[in-house]
N, C-alpha and C positions, 0 to 999 in steps of 0.2 A: 520486255515492255518498259517504256520510258517512264520518267517520273510523272509526267501529266496523266498518263494512262493509269498509273497506280492510284494517283490522287482521285481520278474520276471514278474508278471502280470502287475505292473506298467510300467516296461521298454517296454513290448510288446504293451500296451495300447497307451503309448506315441509315439512309432514308427509307429503303424498303423495310429493314428491321423495325425502324420507328413506326412506320405506317401500318405494319401488321398488328401493332399493339402488343407485341410480344417483348417481355423484358427478360433479361438474364440470359440463360443458355439458349433458349428457343429463338430469341431475337438474333443473338450471335449466330446461331446455326442457319437461319434464314439468310442473313446478310452474307454470310461466307458462301453459301450455295449460289446466291445471285452473283456475287463478285466473281466467283469461279466460272460461272457460265458467261458472264460478260467478258471476262479476260481471254477466254479460251475459243470462243466462237462468235464470229460476226452475226450469224443467224440467231444464236443464243441471246446476243446483246439486243438485237431488234425485237426479239420475243419478250424478253424481260422488260425493255423500255416500252414496248406497245402495251403489255399487260399493265405496267404501272400507270401509263397515260390513260388507259381505258378506265382504270379504277378511280383516277383523279376526276375524269370526266363524269362517270357515274355519280361520284360523291357530290359533285357540283350540281348536277341535275336533281338529285335529291333534296339539296339545300334549296334550290330555287323553287321546287314544288312545295316545300314545307313553308318557306318564308314569303314566297311571291317574288316575281322578278324585280320589282322596285325595292323592296327592302333588302334582297340580296345584293343588287347593285350598290345601294347605299353603304351596306356593311363592308363591301369590297373596296369602297372609296372611289367607285367609278363615276358616281354622280353626287351632287350635293344633297343633303337631307331635304331641303325644301323644294328641289328642282323636280317638277312633274312633267317636263317637257319630253322626257324620254319614254313616258307610258305609251303603251300601244292603244291606239283608238280603235274602236269596233268599225269594221269595214262596212260600207254601205254598198248595195248593189247598184250598178249603173243603170240609168233610166233607159228604157228600150223605147225607140221610136218606131 
């Protein structure tokens, strides 16, 4: 494995250990297991990466549900605090003739 591969697996392992909220030995163990899976198997890398991505998406959806879409977008820096142009307007049914 090249230097770039080692750096990538180290970064991913560290991020996974930090995201699990485990410190000390448990966090190191989780990071080492993830790093081993990523470096040994392309399918394992897809699985670990997909699980991490799914976790991030679920976490963001829960944040949006708790704060509301506008507040979450402002907190993420996607829109300005006073900008309400991105809010979703209620749909109206088309008139039937």
